[in-house]
N, C-alpha and C positions, 0 to 999 in steps of 0.2 A: 560280074557279081554272081552270088549264089542264087539258087532258086528261091530261097526263103526271102530274099530281098526284092523279088519281082512282084509287082502288084498284079493280082489275079484279074483285075478289070482292064488290064492293058490290052491294046489292039494286037499285040504280038503274042497273045495267049495261044492262039491257034497254031502259030508257027512253032512255039515251044512244045506244044503237045505233039505235033507231027514229028519233031526232031527226036523226042523221047521215045516215040513208038518205033522208031527205026533202030533203037539200041536194044539188043536182046538182053533180058534180065532173068537170072536164075535165082529165084527167091530162096531156095534151100542153100545155095552157095553163099549168098549174102548173109544168111542167118548164122552161119558157123564158119570158123576159121579152118585152116588146113589141119587135118587130124595128125597127131604125133605119130612118129614111126612106131610100128608094132601094135597099133590099135586099129581095129576095124571100125567101120561106120556104126555098126550096131553097138559096140562097146562104148564108143564115144557118146552116143545118144543116151545110153544107160547111165554113164557117169554124169552127164549134164542134168539128167532128171534127178539123180541122187543129190547133186549140188543144190538144185532148186528146192528140194524137199528139206535138206538140212538148213538152208538159209531161212526157210519159212518157219521151221522149228525154233531157230535162234531168235527170230523176231517175236514169236509167241512167248518164249522164255523171258525175253527182255521185258515184255509187257507185264508178265506175271511177277517178275522180280521187282519192277518199279512199284506195282501195287502192294507187294509184300513190304517193301521198304517204307512206303507211306503209312501202312498200317502199323508197322513197328515204331515209327516216329510218333504216331498218335498215342500209342501205349506208353512210350517213354515220357511224353509230355504229361500224361495223366499221373504218372508216378513221380513227377518232379525231377526226372533225370535230365542232366544237361549234356551237351556234347563233350564237355571235359570228362565227365564220368565215363562216357563211352570210350574216350581215348585212353583213360586209365585202364579200363577193362581190356581193351585191345592190346595195350602194352604188356599188361600182366599175362594175358594169354600167349602173346608172342614170346615172352621170356620163359614161360612154362614150356612152350613148344621147343624152345632152344635147349632148355635143360634136359628134356627127355629125348632129344635128338641123338642119333648115333655118334655124330661128330663131337658133340659136347661131352658125351659119356666117355668116348675113347680119349679125348684130350685130358679130361679129369683123371682118368686112370693112368695115362702116361705121366702127367705131372706128379701124381702120387708115387709112382714107381721111381721117378727121378729124385723126388724128395727123400724117399727111403734109401736110395743108393748113396745120396750125398751125405745124409746124416749118419749112415753106418760106415762110411769110409774112414780109413785110418787118418787121412789128412784132416778131415773135419774134426775128428776126436782130438787130435793133437792140437789143432787150432783152438778148440774150446778149452782144453787144459791150459794152454799158454795164456789165453785171455783171462781165465779164472785166476791163475797165479799172478798175472800182472795186476789184476784188480785188487787182489789181497795185498800185494806189496804197496800199491798206491794208497790203499786205505790205511795201512800201517804207517806209511810215511806221512800222510796227512795228519794222522793222530799224533805222531811225534812232534810234528811242526806245531800243532795246536798246543801241546803241552809246553813246548819251549817258549812259545809266544806268551802263554799265560804266566809262566814263571818269570819271564823278562818283565812283563807288565807289573807283576807283584814286586819285583826288585826295584823297578823304577818308582813305583808308588811309595815304598818305604824310604827309598833314598831321597825322594822329593820331600817327604815329610821331615826327615832328619835335616836335610839341607835348609829347609825353610825355617826350622827352629834355630839353626845356628847362624842364620843370616844376620848381619849387623843391622839391617833395616828393621827387622822384627825386634831385635833386642833393644833398639832405640825407640820402638813404638810406645805410645802412651799406655796401651793395655799391658805390655810386658813390664814397663816401669811400675805401674800400679801393682802388678802381681809381685814384683821384687820388694816393693815397699811393705806390702802386707806380710810377706815372708819375714822381712827384717823386723817388723814390729812384733810378730809372734815370737820370733827367736829372742828378742830382747826381754820380752815379758817372761818367757820361760827361764832365761838365765837370771833375771832379777829375782824371780820367786825362789830359785835355788839358792841364791846368795843370802836372801833374807832368812830362809829356813836354816841355813848353816850358822848364821850369826846368832840366831835364837838358841841353838843348841849350845854354843859356847858361852853365851851370857843368859842364863836363865832368869836372872833378876832384871835383866833389861838395862843394867847400869853401865854396861860396857866393861872395858878393862880397867877403869879407874877404881882405886881402892877406896873403901868407905872412910869418911872422915870421922874422927873421934870427937865427940862433943865434950871437950875438957872443960871443967869448971874454972872459972876465973878465981 
């Protein structure tokens, strides 16, 4: 078992101390590892001191940063700002940083150059002209189709009306018969009035064609 697990009040304490005094201990060697090749002992000590100093500064900066973050949080709470608002601000700032970055600017310039090259190419222009002509022809064809359909619908409507009038079922309907009776009545009245007026012209006296009788005395 290790020395940490041994009770210091044990009767073997003296034996352990005697055994440990027999082992030579170099405190400086135990405190540091073997120096890398190319470094002297003095350079190694200087670097280790520098590391300790930097780590101490890092700890101090962390404490200051934590205090600043707490203070900033208190100010935001007083203004009524929520963590979501902070996230929006961070995203907006990140997007702004991306837009002003060299990579984004160069990519945008390249895309603009490619777009200019494509739109100015002969192939693109010919394709645009072909699509434009095809669109015009399609519009004209659709217009003609619409005119033909309208004309056909008009012809069908007039034909349907004429056909309906000439249908036997309609001619035999009560409405059509009543209409024919009225026309016949009007026609007979007109013809009768013409005949009466003609007879009146031939017989002014109203006696007809019979000769007047002579009243001979007996």
